[in-house]
C-alpha positions in Angstrom: -11.2 -1.1 70.0 -9.8 2.5 70.0 -7.4 4.5 67.9 -5.9 6.5 70.8 -2.4 5.3 70.4 -2.5 5.8 66.6 -3.7 9.4 67.0 -1.3 10.3 69.8 1.6 9.5 67.6 0.6 11.7 64.7 0.1 15.5 64.1 -2.7 15.6 61.6 -1.9 19.2 60.8 1.4 18.0 59.3 0.7 14.5 57.9 -1.9 13.6 55.3 -2.6 10.2 57.0 -6.3 9.9 57.8 -7.4 10.6 61.4 -10.2 8.0 60.9 -12.5 6.4 63.4 -13.6 2.9 64.5 -15.9 1.9 61.7 -19.0 -0.2 61.8 -18.5 -3.5 60.0 -20.8 -3.3 57.0 -19.7 -6.4 55.0 -18.9 -10.0 55.8 -15.9 -9.6 53.5 -13.2 -8.2 55.6 -10.5 -6.0 54.1 -6.8 -6.4 54.2 -4.0 -4.3 52.8 -0.2 -4.4 52.7 1.7 -1.1 52.5 5.3 -0.9 51.6 6.8 1.6 53.9 10.3 3.2 53.6 10.7 4.8 57.0 13.9 4.4 59.1 14.2 1.2 57.2 12.2 -0.5 54.4 9.4 -2.8 55.6 5.9 -4.0 54.8 2.9 -3.3 57.0 0.2 -6.0 57.0 -3.2 -4.7 58.1 -6.3 -6.9 58.7 -9.7 -5.5 59.4 -11.0 -6.7 62.8 -13.9 -5.1 64.7 -13.8 -1.8 62.8 -10.0 -1.2 62.8 -7.0 -2.4 60.9 -4.9 -4.7 63.2 -1.4 -4.1 62.1 2.0 -5.8 61.9 5.3 -4.5 60.5 7.0 -7.3 58.5 10.7 -6.3 58.0 11.5 -8.6 55.2 8.1 -8.7 53.6 5.8 -11.8 53.1 7.2 -15.0 51.7 5.4 -17.6 49.6 7.8 -20.3 51.0 6.0 -22.3 53.8 9.4 -23.1 55.2 10.2 -19.4 56.0 8.9 -17.7 59.1 8.8 -14.0 58.6 9.1 -11.8 61.7 5.9 -9.6 62.1 6.0 -7.0 64.8 2.5 -5.9 66.0 2.0 -2.1 66.1 -0.9 0.1 67.0 -4.3 -0.3 65.4 -5.0 1.9 62.3 -8.3 3.2 61.0 -10.0 1.5 58.1 -9.4 4.6 56.0 -5.7 4.1 56.3 -6.1 1.2 53.9 -6.2 3.6 51.0 -3.2 5.7 52.1 -0.3 6.1 49.6 2.1 9.0 49.7 4.6 10.7 51.9 4.7 11.0 55.7 6.7 14.1 56.4 10.2 13.9 57.9 10.1 14.3 61.7 6.7 12.8 61.9 6.1 9.3 63.3 7.0 6.8 60.5 8.3 9.6 58.3 8.9 8.3 54.7 7.3 6.9 51.6 4.3 4.6 51.7 3.2 2.5 48.7 -0.1 0.5 48.6 1.5 -2.9 47.7 -1.5 -5.2 47.9 -5.1 -5.2 48.9 -8.1 -7.5 48.9 -10.2 -9.4 51.3 -9.4 -11.9 54.0 -11.3 -14.7 55.8 -10.4 -15.8 59.3 -10.6 -19.5 60.3 -12.8 -19.0 63.4 -13.3 -15.9 65.5 -10.4 -13.5 64.7 -10.6 -11.7 68.0 -10.3 -15.0 69.9 -7.4 -16.0 67.6 -5.6 -12.8 68.3 -6.0 -13.3 72.1 -4.8 -16.9 71.8 -1.8 -15.8 69.7 -2.7 -18.1 66.8 -4.5 -16.6 63.8 -5.2 -18.8 60.8 -6.7 -17.0 57.7 -7.0 -16.8 54.0 -6.1 -13.9 51.7 -7.6 -13.1 48.4 -5.6 -10.2 47.1 -4.0 -9.0 43.9 -0.6 -10.4 44.9 -1.2 -12.7 47.9 -3.7 -15.5 48.0 -4.3 -18.7 49.9 -3.9 -19.7 53.5 -1.6 -18.0 56.0 -0.8 -18.1 59.8 0.2 -15.5 62.3 1.8 -17.1 65.4 2.7 -15.1 68.5 6.2 -15.7 69.9 6.8 -16.1 73.6 9.6 -15.8 76.1 12.4 -13.3 75.5 11.9 -13.6 71.7 8.3 -12.5 72.0 9.3 -9.0 73.2 6.3 -8.7 75.5 3.9 -10.2 72.9 4.7 -7.8 70.1 6.7 -10.3 68.0 4.7 -12.7 65.8 5.7 -15.0 62.9 3.9 -14.7 59.5 3.9 -18.1 57.8 2.5 -19.2 54.4 0.6 -22.4 54.6 1.6 -25.2 52.2 -1.3 -25.0 49.8 -1.9 -24.4 46.1 -0.6 -20.9 46.3 2.7 -21.7 48.1 5.9 -21.4 46.0 9.4 -21.6 47.5 10.9 -20.4 44.2 9.2 -17.0 44.0 10.3 -13.7 45.5 6.9 -12.0 45.4 8.2 -8.7 46.8 10.9 -8.4 44.1 8.8 -9.5 41.2 5.8 -7.3 41.9 7.2 -4.0 43.4 4.6 -1.5 42.1 1.5 -0.1 43.7 -1.7 -2.1 43.0 -3.6 1.2 42.7 -1.4 3.7 40.9 1.2 1.4 39.3 3.9 3.7 40.7 7.2 2.7 42.2 8.5 3.9 45.6 10.9 6.2 43.7 8.0 7.8 41.7 6.0 8.4 44.9 9.0 9.9 46.6 9.4 12.4 43.8 5.8 13.6 44.1 6.2 14.5 47.7 3.0 16.5 48.1 0.7 13.8 46.7 -1.3 11.2 48.5 -3.7 8.4 47.3 -7.1 8.7 49.0 -9.6 5.9 49.8 -12.0 7.1 47.1 -9.4 6.6 44.4 -8.0 10.0 43.4 -4.6 11.6 43.7 -4.6 14.9 45.6 -2.2 17.4 47.1 -1.5 16.6 50.7 -1.4 19.1 53.5 2.4 19.0 53.5 4.9 20.7 51.3 8.1 19.1 50.3 9.8 20.7 53.2 7.4 19.1 55.6 5.7 22.4 56.6 2.0 22.9 56.7 0.7 24.7 53.6 -3.0 23.9 54.0 -5.7 25.2 56.3 -4.6 26.0 59.8 -6.6 26.6 63.0 -8.3 30.0 62.7 -7.3 30.5 59.0 -9.9 31.4 56.4 -11.2 28.8 53.9 -9.5 28.4 50.6 -10.8 30.5 47.7 -12.7 29.0 44.8 -9.7 29.9 42.6 -7.4 28.0 44.9 -9.7 25.0 45.0 -10.0 25.0 41.2 -6.2 25.2 40.8 -5.8 22.2 43.1 -8.3 20.2 41.1 -6.6 21.1 37.8 -3.2 20.1 39.3 -4.6 16.7 40.4 -6.2 16.1 37.0 -2.9 16.9 35.3 -1.2 14.4 37.6 -3.7 11.7 36.7 -3.1 12.3 33.0 0.7 12.5 33.2 2.2 10.0 30.7 5.6 8.3 30.7 8.3 9.5 28.5 7.8 6.6 26.0 4.7 4.6 25.3 4.4 1.0 23.9 3.6 1.2 20.3 1.2 -1.7 19.9 -2.3 -2.5 21.1 -3.8 -5.6 22.6 -1.8 -5.5 25.8 -4.5 -6.7 28.1 -7.8 -8.6 28.0 -9.7 -5.5 27.0 -7.3 -4.7 24.1 -6.5 -1.2 25.4 -3.3 0.6 24.9 -0.9 0.4 27.9 1.8 2.7 29.0 4.9 1.5 30.9 6.1 3.2 34.1 9.5 4.8 34.0 11.6 2.7 36.4 14.9 1.1 36.7 15.3 -2.7 36.9 15.2 -4.0 40.5 18.4 -5.2 42.0 19.0 -8.9 41.4 16.4 -8.9 38.6 16.2 -12.5 37.3 14.6 -14.1 34.2 11.4 -15.9 33.7 11.6 -19.7 33.5 9.4 -22.2 31.7 7.3 -25.1 33.0 8.0 -28.5 31.5 4.9 -30.0 29.8 4.1 -33.4 28.3 3.3 -31.9 24.9 3.0 -28.3 23.6 -0.2 -26.3 23.9 -2.3 -26.3 20.7 -4.4 -23.2 20.9 -3.7 -20.1 18.8 -3.0 -18.1 22.0 0.6 -19.4 22.0 3.8 -18.5 20.1 6.5 -21.2 19.7 10.3 -20.6 19.7 13.3 -22.8 19.3 14.7 -24.1 22.6 18.4 -23.2 22.5 21.1 -25.3 24.1 23.4 -22.7 25.6 23.7 -20.3 28.5 20.7 -18.2 29.5 22.0 -14.6 29.7 20.4 -11.3 30.7 22.0 -8.3 28.9 21.9 -5.1 31.1 22.5 -1.8 29.3 23.1 0.9 31.9 24.0 4.3 30.5 25.6 2.6 27.6 27.6 0.2 29.8 27.0 -3.5 28.9 26.9 -6.4 31.4 26.1 -10.0 30.6 24.6 -11.8 33.6 23.6 -15.4 34.1 20.2 -16.5 35.5 21.9 -16.8 38.9 23.3 -13.3 38.9 26.9 -14.0 37.9 28.6 -11.4 35.7 29.9 -13.2 32.6 30.8 -10.2 30.6 34.5 -11.2 30.5 33.6 -14.7 29.3 32.0 -13.3 26.1 33.8 -10.1 25.3 32.8 -10.2 21.6 29.1 -10.4 22.4 29.4 -7.6 24.9 31.2 -5.4 22.4 28.5 -6.1 19.8 25.9 -4.6 22.1 27.8 -1.3 22.2 26.0 -0.4 19.0 22.5 -0.9 20.5 20.4 2.2 20.0 19.4 2.7 23.6 21.2 3.8 26.7 19.2 1.7 29.2 17.6 -1.7 28.6 17.4 -5.3 29.8 17.4 -7.9 27.1 16.7 -11.7 27.6 18.3 -14.3 25.5 20.7 -17.3 25.1 24.3 -17.4 24.1 25.1 -20.4 21.9 27.7 -21.9 19.5 26.2 -23.1 16.3 27.3 -26.2 14.5 27.4 -26.7 10.7 23.7 -27.4 10.6 22.9 -24.1 12.4 21.9 -25.9 15.6 23.2 -24.9 19.0 26.0 -27.1 20.3 26.4 -26.9 24.1 29.6 -29.0 24.2 31.2 -26.7 21.7 30.2 -23.7 23.8 31.8 -25.3 26.9 35.0 -26.2 24.9 35.3 -22.5 23.9 35.0 -21.3 27.5 37.2 -24.0 29.1 39.8 -24.8 26.5 39.8 -21.6 24.5 38.8 -23.2 21.3 38.4 -20.6 18.5 34.7 -20.6 17.7 32.4 -17.6 17.5 29.5 -17.5 19.9 26.1 -16.0 18.9 23.3 -14.6 21.0 19.6 -15.1 20.3 17.3 -12.5 21.9 13.7 -13.3 22.6 12.5 -10.8 25.2 12.8 -7.1 26.3 11.5 -6.6 29.9 13.0 -3.1 30.2 13.9 -0.5 27.6 14.6 3.3 27.7 13.7 3.5 31.3 10.3 1.8 30.8 9.2 -1.3 32.7 7.7 -3.5 29.9 7.1 -6.5 32.1 3.3 -5.8 32.2 2.9 -5.4 28.5 2.0 -8.3 26.3 4.7 -10.7 25.1 3.9 -10.1 21.4 4.4 -6.3 21.9 7.7 -6.8 23.8 8.9 -9.0 20.9 7.8 -6.5 18.3 9.6 -3.8 20.3 12.7 -5.9 20.5 12.7 -6.7 16.8 12.5 -3.1 15.9 15.2 -2.1 18.3 17.6 -4.7 16.8 16.8 -3.7 13.2 17.3 0.0 14.0 20.6 -0.8 15.7 22.1 -2.8 12.8 24.3 -5.0 15.0 26.6 -7.6 13.6 25.6 -11.2 12.9 26.5 -12.5 16.4 23.3 -10.8 17.8 20.2 -12.3 16.4 16.4 -12.0 17.0 14.7 -15.3 18.0 11.7 -15.4 15.7 8.6 -17.3 16.7 6.2 -19.6 14.9 2.5 -20.0 15.0 0.3 -22.9 13.9 0.3 -26.7 14.6 2.4 -27.0 17.8 2.8 -30.8 17.5 4.1 -30.4 13.9 6.5 -27.7 15.1 8.0 -29.8 17.9 8.2 -32.9 15.6 10.2 -30.9 13.1 12.5 -29.5 15.9 13.2 -33.0 17.1 13.8 -34.2 13.5 16.5 -31.5 13.3 18.1 -32.9 16.5 17.2 -29.7 18.4 16.5 -29.8 22.1 12.8 -28.8 21.8 10.6 -25.8 21.7 9.4 -23.1 24.1 5.8 -22.1 23.9 4.6 -18.7 25.3 1.2 -17.1 25.6 1.2 -14.2 23.2 -0.5 -11.8 25.7 1.5 -12.9 28.8 3.4 -10.6 31.1 7.0 -11.1 32.1 7.6 -12.5 35.7 10.8 -13.4 37.4 9.9 -17.0 38.3 9.0 -20.3 36.7 5.6 -19.5 35.3 3.0 -21.5 33.3 2.7 -18.7 30.6 6.0 -20.1 29.3 6.2 -23.9 28.8 8.9 -26.1 27.3 8.5 -29.3 25.3 11.7 -31.4 25.1 12.7 -33.9 22.4 14.2 -36.1 25.1 14.4 -36.1 28.9 17.3 -34.1 30.2 17.9 -32.0 33.3 20.6 -30.9 35.7 21.8 -33.0 38.7 24.3 -32.4 41.4 27.3 -34.8 41.6 27.4 -36.5 45.0 30.0 -39.2 44.3 31.7 -41.5 41.8 32.8 -45.1 41.4 36.1 -46.7 40.6 36.9 -47.3 36.9 36.8 -50.8 35.5 39.1 -52.5 33.0 41.1 -50.1 30.9 39.0 -47.0 31.7 40.8 -44.1 33.5 39.5 -41.5 35.9 36.2 -42.9 37.3 33.6 -45.4 36.4 30.3 -43.5 36.9 29.1 -40.3 38.5 26.6 -40.6 41.4 23.8 -38.0 41.1 21.2 -36.3 43.2 18.7 -33.5 43.1 16.9 -31.2 45.6 13.3 -32.2 46.3 10.4 -29.9 47.4 11.6 -30.0 51.0 15.1 -29.0 50.0 16.4 -32.4 50.8 19.1 -33.9 48.6 17.7 -37.1 47.0 19.8 -39.8 45.3 19.0 -40.1 41.6 21.3 -42.9 40.4 24.5 -43.1 38.4 25.7 -42.1 34.9 28.6 -43.9 33.3 28.4 -42.9 29.6 29.0 -39.8 27.6 32.5 -39.0 28.8 35.6 -38.7 26.6 39.1 -39.4 28.0 39.8 -35.7 28.6 36.7 -35.2 30.7 37.3 -38.4 32.7 40.7 -37.1 33.7 39.9 -33.5 34.4 36.7 -34.2 36.2 38.3 -36.9 38.3 40.9 -34.4 39.5 38.2 -32.0 40.6 36.2 -34.7 42.3 39.2 -35.8 44.4 39.5 -32.3 45.8 35.9 -32.5 47.0 36.2 -35.8 48.7 34.3 -36.5 51.9 33.6 -39.6 54.1 29.9 -39.9 53.9 27.2 -39.3 51.2 25.5 -35.9 51.4 22.1 -37.2 50.5 19.5 -36.8 53.2 18.7 -40.5 52.9 21.3 -43.1 52.2 21.3 -44.4 48.6 20.3 -48.1 48.2 23.0 -50.5 49.3 23.7 -51.7 45.8 24.4 -48.1 44.7 26.8 -47.6 47.6 29.2 -50.4 46.7 32.6 -49.0 45.8 31.4 -45.4 46.0 33.6 -42.3 46.7 31.5 -39.4 48.1 32.1 -35.8 47.3 30.8 -32.4 48.5 27.6 -31.6 46.4 28.8 -28.6 44.5 29.3 -29.6 40.9 26.3 -29.7 38.6 26.0 -31.7 35.4 23.4 -32.1 32.7 22.2 -35.6 31.9 20.0 -37.1 29.1 17.9 -40.1 30.1 14.9 -42.1 28.9 12.7 -42.0 32.1 12.6 -42.8 35.8 12.5 -46.2 37.4 9.9 -47.2 40.0 12.6 -46.7 42.7 13.2 -43.1 41.6 16.4 -43.7 39.7 17.5 -42.6 36.2 17.0 -45.0 33.4 19.5 -45.1 30.5 21.3 -41.9 31.5 24.1 -40.2 29.4 26.3 -37.4 30.5 26.1 -34.2 28.4 28.2 -31.6 30.2 29.0 -29.8 33.4 26.9 -26.7 34.2 28.8 -23.9 35.9 25.8 -21.5 35.5 23.5 -23.3 37.8 24.0 -24.0 41.6 23.3 -27.3 43.2 20.3 -25.9 45.1 18.4 -25.5 41.8 18.8 -29.1 40.7 15.1 -30.0 40.9 13.4 -33.0 39.5 11.3 -31.9 36.6 7.9 -33.6 36.3 6.0 -32.8 33.1 2.7 -31.1 33.6 -0.3 -31.9 31.4 -0.6 -29.2 28.8 -4.4 -29.3 29.0 -4.2 -28.3 32.7 -2.2 -25.2 31.8 -4.4 -24.2 28.9 -7.4 -24.6 31.2 -5.9 -22.4 33.9 -5.5 -25.2 36.5 -3.1 -24.5 39.3 -1.3 -27.8 38.9 1.8 -26.2 37.2 2.2 -22.8 38.6 0.0 -20.0 39.9 -2.2 -17.7 37.7 -0.4 -15.3 35.4 0.7 -12.4 37.4 0.4 -8.7 36.8 -3.0 -8.4 35.0 -5.0 -5.3 34.1 -7.7 -4.0 36.3 -10.5 -6.0 34.6 -8.5 -9.1 34.5 -7.5 -8.6 38.1 -11.2 -8.7 39.1 -11.6 -11.9 37.1 -8.5 -13.3 38.8 -9.8 -12.4 42.2 -12.9 -14.4 41.6 -10.8 -17.2 40.2 -8.6 -17.2 43.2 -11.6 -17.6 45.5 -12.7 -20.6 43.5 -9.1 -21.9 43.4 -8.8 -21.6 47.2 -12.1 -23.5 47.6 -10.8 -26.2 45.2 -7.5 -26.3 47.1 -9.3 -26.8 50.4 -11.5 -29.5 48.9 -8.5 -31.1 47.2 -6.5 -31.0 50.4 -9.3 -32.9 52.2 -9.7 -35.4 49.4 -6.0 -35.9 48.9 -5.0 -35.9 52.6 -5.1 -39.7 52.7 -3.7 -40.3 49.2 -0.8 -42.7 49.1 2.8 -41.2 49.1 6.1 -42.7 48.0 8.9 -42.8 50.6 12.2 -44.3 49.4 10.3 -46.3 46.8 7.8 -47.7 49.4 4.2 -46.9 48.9 2.6 -45.7 52.2 -1.2 -45.8 52.2 -3.1 -43.5 54.5 0.1 -41.5 55.3 -1.7 -39.1 57.6 -3.2 -41.9 59.8 -2.4 -41.1 63.4 -0.5 -44.0 65.0 0.2 -42.3 68.4 -2.9 -40.3 69.3 -1.4 -38.5 72.3 1.7 -37.5 70.5 -0.2 -37.0 67.2 2.5 -38.9 65.2 1.3 -40.1 61.8 2.4 -43.0 59.6 4.3 -40.6 57.4 6.0 -38.9 60.3 7.1 -42.3 61.6 8.5 -43.2 58.2 10.3 -39.9 58.0 11.8 -40.6 61.5 13.2 -43.9 60.3 14.7 -42.1 57.3 16.6 -39.8 59.7 18.0 -42.6 61.8 18.5 -45.2 59.0 22.3 -44.7 58.8 22.8 -45.5 62.5 20.0 -48.1 62.8 20.4 -50.4 59.9 23.8 -51.9 60.9 22.1 -53.3 64.0 18.8 -54.4 62.4 19.5 -55.5 58.8 19.9 -59.2 58.1 18.8 -60.4 61.5 15.7 -62.5 62.3 13.1 -60.1 63.7 10.0 -60.2 65.9 7.4 -57.5 65.3 4.7 -55.7 67.4 2.0 -54.8 64.9 -0.7 -52.2 65.8 -2.8 -51.8 62.6 -5.1 -49.2 64.4 -2.2 -47.4 66.0 -0.8 -47.5 69.6 -4.2 -47.1 71.2 -5.7 -50.0 69.2 -5.2 -53.8 69.4 -1.6 -54.9 68.9 -0.2 -58.4 68.2 3.2 -60.1 68.1 4.4 -61.5 64.8 7.5 -63.6 64.1 6.7 -65.8 61.2 7.0 -64.7 57.6 3.9 -64.9 55.4 3.2 -64.2 51.8 0.9 -61.3 52.7 3.8 -59.2 53.9 5.3 -56.6 51.6 8.0 -57.8 49.2 10.6 -55.7 51.0 10.1 -57.8 54.1 11.6 -61.2 53.4 12.0 -64.5 55.3 14.9 -66.3 57.0 15.0 -70.0 57.9 15.5 -70.4 61.7 14.5 -74.1 61.8 16.0 -76.1 64.7 14.2 -79.4 64.8 13.8 -80.1 61.0 10.3 -78.6 60.7 10.8 -75.5 58.6 10.3 -72.2 60.5 10.7 -68.9 58.7 11.0 -65.6 60.6 10.8 -62.1 59.1 13.9 -60.1 58.2 14.8 -56.9 56.3 17.9 -55.9 54.4 17.6 -52.1 54.0 15.6 -49.0 54.7 12.8 -50.0 52.3 12.2 -53.0 54.5 11.9 -50.9 57.6 9.6 -48.5 55.9 7.5 -51.4 54.7 7.1 -52.4 58.4 5.7 -48.9 59.0 3.3 -49.4 56.2 1.8 -52.5 57.9 1.6 -50.9 61.3 4.7 -52.2 63.1 5.4 -50.0 66.1 8.2 -52.2 67.7 11.1 -54.0 66.0 12.8 -56.7 68.1 15.8 -58.6 66.9 17.6 -61.9 67.5 21.2 -61.6 68.8 22.6 -63.2 65.7 22.8 -62.7 61.9 20.8 -64.5 59.3 24.0 -66.2 58.0 24.8 -67.8 61.3 21.7 -68.5 63.3 23.3 -70.8 65.8 26.0 -68.5 67.1 25.1 -65.2 68.9 27.1 -62.1 68.1 26.1 -60.0 71.0 25.0 -60.2 74.7 22.1 -58.2 76.0 21.3 -57.3 79.6 17.8 -55.8 80.1 17.5 -53.7 83.3 13.8 -53.7 84.4 13.2 -51.7 87.6 10.4 -52.5 90.0 7.6 -49.9 90.4 9.0 -48.4 93.5 12.6 -48.0 92.2 13.9 -44.5 91.6 15.6 -43.8 88.2 18.9 -42.9 89.9 18.9 -46.5 91.3 18.5 -47.9 87.7 21.5 -45.8 86.7 23.5 -47.1 89.8 22.8 -50.7 88.8 23.8 -50.0 85.2 27.2 -48.7 86.3 27.6 -51.6 88.6 27.0 -54.0 85.8 29.4 -52.0 83.6 32.2 -52.2 86.1 31.7 -56.0 86.3 31.9 -56.3 82.5 34.9 -54.0 82.4 36.6 -56.3 84.8 36.1 -59.1 82.3 37.4 -56.9 79.5 34.1 -56.8 77.7 33.1 -53.6 75.9 29.7 -52.2 76.8 27.2 -50.1 74.8 24.1 -48.7 76.5 20.7 -47.5 75.3 17.4 -46.5 76.7 14.7 -49.1 76.4 12.0 -46.6 75.5 10.1 -48.1 78.4 11.3 -48.2 82.0 14.9 -49.2 82.0 18.2 -49.5 80.1 19.7 -52.1 77.8 23.5 -52.9 78.0 24.8 -54.7 74.9 28.2 -56.4 74.5 29.4 -57.1 70.9 31.1 -60.5 70.6 32.5 -62.7 67.9 30.0 -65.5 66.9 32.0 -68.4 68.2 29.9 -69.8 71.1 26.5 -71.5 71.2 23.2 -70.3 72.7 23.4 -72.4 75.8 26.9 -71.2 76.7 25.9 -67.6 75.9 22.9 -67.7 78.3 24.6 -69.5 81.0 27.4 -67.0 81.1 25.0 -64.0 81.3 23.1 -65.7 84.0 26.2 -66.3 86.1 27.1 -62.6 85.8 23.7 -61.4 87.0 23.6 -63.9 89.9 27.1 -62.8 91.0 25.8 -59.2 91.1 22.7 -60.2 93.0 24.9 -61.5 95.8 26.8 -58.3 96.1 24.1 -55.7 95.7 20.7 -55.3 97.4 19.4 -53.5 94.3 19.8 -56.4 91.9 17.5 -59.4 91.4 17.9 -62.2 88.9 14.5 -63.8 89.2 11.7 -62.6 86.9 9.0 -63.0 89.6 7.3 -59.7 90.2 6.8 -60.3 93.9 10.6 -60.4 94.3 11.2 -57.1 92.5 10.2 -54.7 95.3 12.8 -52.0 95.5 15.1 -53.9 93.1 16.2 -53.8 89.5 15.6 -57.1 87.6 18.4 -57.8 85.2 16.9 -60.0 82.5 19.6 -62.4 81.2 17.0 -64.5 79.3 17.3 -62.1 76.4 20.3 -64.3 75.4 18.6 -67.5 74.6 17.9 -68.9 71.1 15.0 -67.0 69.5 14.9 -64.5 72.4 14.7 -60.9 71.3 15.3 -57.4 72.5 14.0 -54.2 71.1 16.2 -52.8 68.3 18.3 -49.7 68.7 16.2 -46.7 67.4 13.0 -48.7 67.3 9.8 -47.0 68.5 7.8 -48.6 71.3 4.1 -49.3 71.2 3.6 -47.0 74.2 2.0 -43.6 74.7 4.3 -40.7 73.7 6.0 -42.4 70.8 9.1 -43.2 72.8 12.2 -44.8 71.2 15.0 -47.0 72.3 17.9 -44.6 71.9 21.7 -45.4 72.0 23.5 -43.0 74.4 26.9 -42.6 75.9 27.7 -43.6 79.4 28.2 -40.0 80.3 24.7 -39.2 79.1 23.2 -42.0 81.2 24.1 -40.0 84.3 22.1 -37.0 82.9 19.0 -38.9 81.8 15.8 -38.4 83.7 13.9 -41.5 82.4 14.0 -44.3 79.9 11.4 -42.7 77.7 13.1 -39.3 77.3 13.6 -39.8 73.6 10.6 -39.7 71.2 9.9 -39.5 67.5 9.3 -35.8 67.9 12.6 -34.9 69.6 15.0 -37.5 68.2 16.0 -35.6 65.0 17.0 -32.5 67.0 18.9 -34.6 69.6 20.8 -36.5 66.8 21.7 -33.3 65.1 23.0 -31.9 68.4 25.1 -34.9 69.4 26.6 -35.3 65.9 28.6 -38.5 66.9 27.0 -41.9 67.0 27.8 -43.4 70.5 27.6 -46.9 68.9 29.8 -46.0 65.9 32.6 -48.3 67.2 30.3 -51.3 67.8 31.6 -53.6 65.1 35.3 -52.9 65.8 34.8 -53.5 69.5 33.9 -57.2 69.0 35.7 -59.5 71.4 36.2 -63.3 71.8 33.9 -63.9 74.8 35.5 -67.3 75.4 38.4 -65.6 77.2 36.0 -63.8 79.5 34.1 -67.0 80.2 37.4 -68.8 81.0 38.4 -65.9 83.2 35.1 -65.9 85.1 35.3 -69.7 85.5 38.7 -69.5 87.0 37.7 -66.8 89.5 40.2 -64.3 88.1 
């Protein structure tokens, strides 16, 4: 390791950056830092200690806690270890000229040899810093996107510290060392933070010219050195313009001062975690939970803006509230609260608030204020809640605003008694907050909410027709976004509407009409009957009793539309146990952010323990059952295809993706199954008969022919298919008939099985030869890969012939082709297949089966039987080209189902039989 490149790029007579050297590794705990760097453009520099230097990457958009996001990280030259303490100004004209802030620091632990990981282009590691914790990955990009190996991707692992809802860069912008902002550092241009922890003058003046010692110049005088020390001491002791008036801000009870900053762009409010019951310790304050619109009040040089939690400016919607704040005795502040309309009992009435906004009903809104994150240019987010509230209360009393602006007082004492009284008054519930907590712009466990009933927001995905005398619509069909950002169906709500809402909402829904549901998985068949689907943009709030086992709402009632919340934020709220939050467990959210120095040390130790627990928990819970579409999958991470590394859960997720196209061909048919309990590489067996040991979603159908009852397996929906996955089914084969009409086939199947010495292009040639023959008989053809060696050609027919006629007709077609083509053979004997393609017509006998469209095969590679177009057949390279791994991408690319017209294409095959018999 050398620092030659680093040194060649810098003039150390002009820049205060350390020259440094390759250091000897003295500790097993390796250091990491992240520096926020405003050079030609703002970015973050990730630096990891490896073999005596800091391996470095520039991350343009900064690190993300969302495992789904891949942040570009451009590798740059190695930096000296001493650079990890640098904070200050790089002079204009120098390499990287601009402001540098020490954004995060701590220790890191590689998974394996870090040098080997860097050479391989895959580095898996854990961070234990003040802002970033948990497991991360750096993955080198290749090809033209790799830019010669410089471009990597920084990815957060999905562990206890992952959180897709947090913007860590925005919520924690200050230096971990000096608590300064970028703006403050930029204003003190000749200052730099050194590794030993003191602020000094740099060698560079504000103009960028050298003012320190030059080559050949005399040493500074003692007077000069003393003056510099005095200046540095004064800088350390410099106080903000205003100080917080109360003690008890941190764990040590010391007085804190707030930095003089302006609110970051896009500043958003803190949100609460839902709990099963309120916390009971005396560390918590309890406030009424209001039923209104959450609003942030921005006062900027006397100008008032009212902004929703999603950043929408609603000043014009509440002009009287905005005008009331003109009397606030401060020019710059951010206040947090809720706008409500109060009923005769003094309780907030959300429907009255909506009526005021929508219909202009003359009611007077009020605003309850409960927090003050910024005031008079001070950032109060890292002061204790109780002090922010005291500051807020004094500000409101001093300002003497009218009665529409109110302070949200808090209660202390028996939390259970408080919430019971709130519910007895028909209020929504209470919000409990840690009295010493800091303010963070995310959903955080230092604020928790206890509700009097279950209620939350859902996105409207459709509606049903009204029944009887009802107008508008019958019920709304609802959904929510799950952790993977998939839209999940949640059930329907049909109560809580008045006639006016039925009419106006129906008009809006009609304008959003679309053909298919937007949910990532089809709703159950019973829920789809009579449904009209709409674009998922409207959000409504619903009250309900609980959730069913199938993940649907029980006893829901409509409350109101919510125009302040986007569809992407309609998450299912699951109450967290209050005891876990009080004990500091990571089950709800991460540890409280922004702690004082002593508490940060404690948190660092706690994070190491959490990380260890998370790893242990991950191993212990890796095989825990999961619920997919209401089906319980045990051992979800069991590998079913060893070579392709496809797990049981991944196979279930694949069937979720193809369910819409697959189910019309599989549901309500007798089936035969290939079961491999130990996966594709283990022992497999064939099962037709239904037994009581099968899952309840896998039912039976009577296929008796001789009077002795015979019951084969069948499924009716996706839950049935997923239950087959649960019991290790790797192939699904189906009869050519429906359950309701066992004795009459509704499709013909020709299985093209090439001999071992037949080239793929000859298989394609035979397929087109068969297609031309069937075209001549005016029979529609649909083709799919077998997932094995050949192709399957299927003809949809009306169920009006018997099995013997069906099979005889297919045999005659194949034997006719055999006479005209040297590539075709109709006999199944393998010794006759040399250089030929066997067309198996026996798939058309009673109880004969063929692999289902989209079914996997119990073969290496996790291949599937994929429906394709005839044009695609010409481009195929093999019959096993489609696999579980590439199917989703292929389906997304092709967009149109090549078998979409299967049902409409059904023909009366008797005409073709008559035509073939007459020789026409």
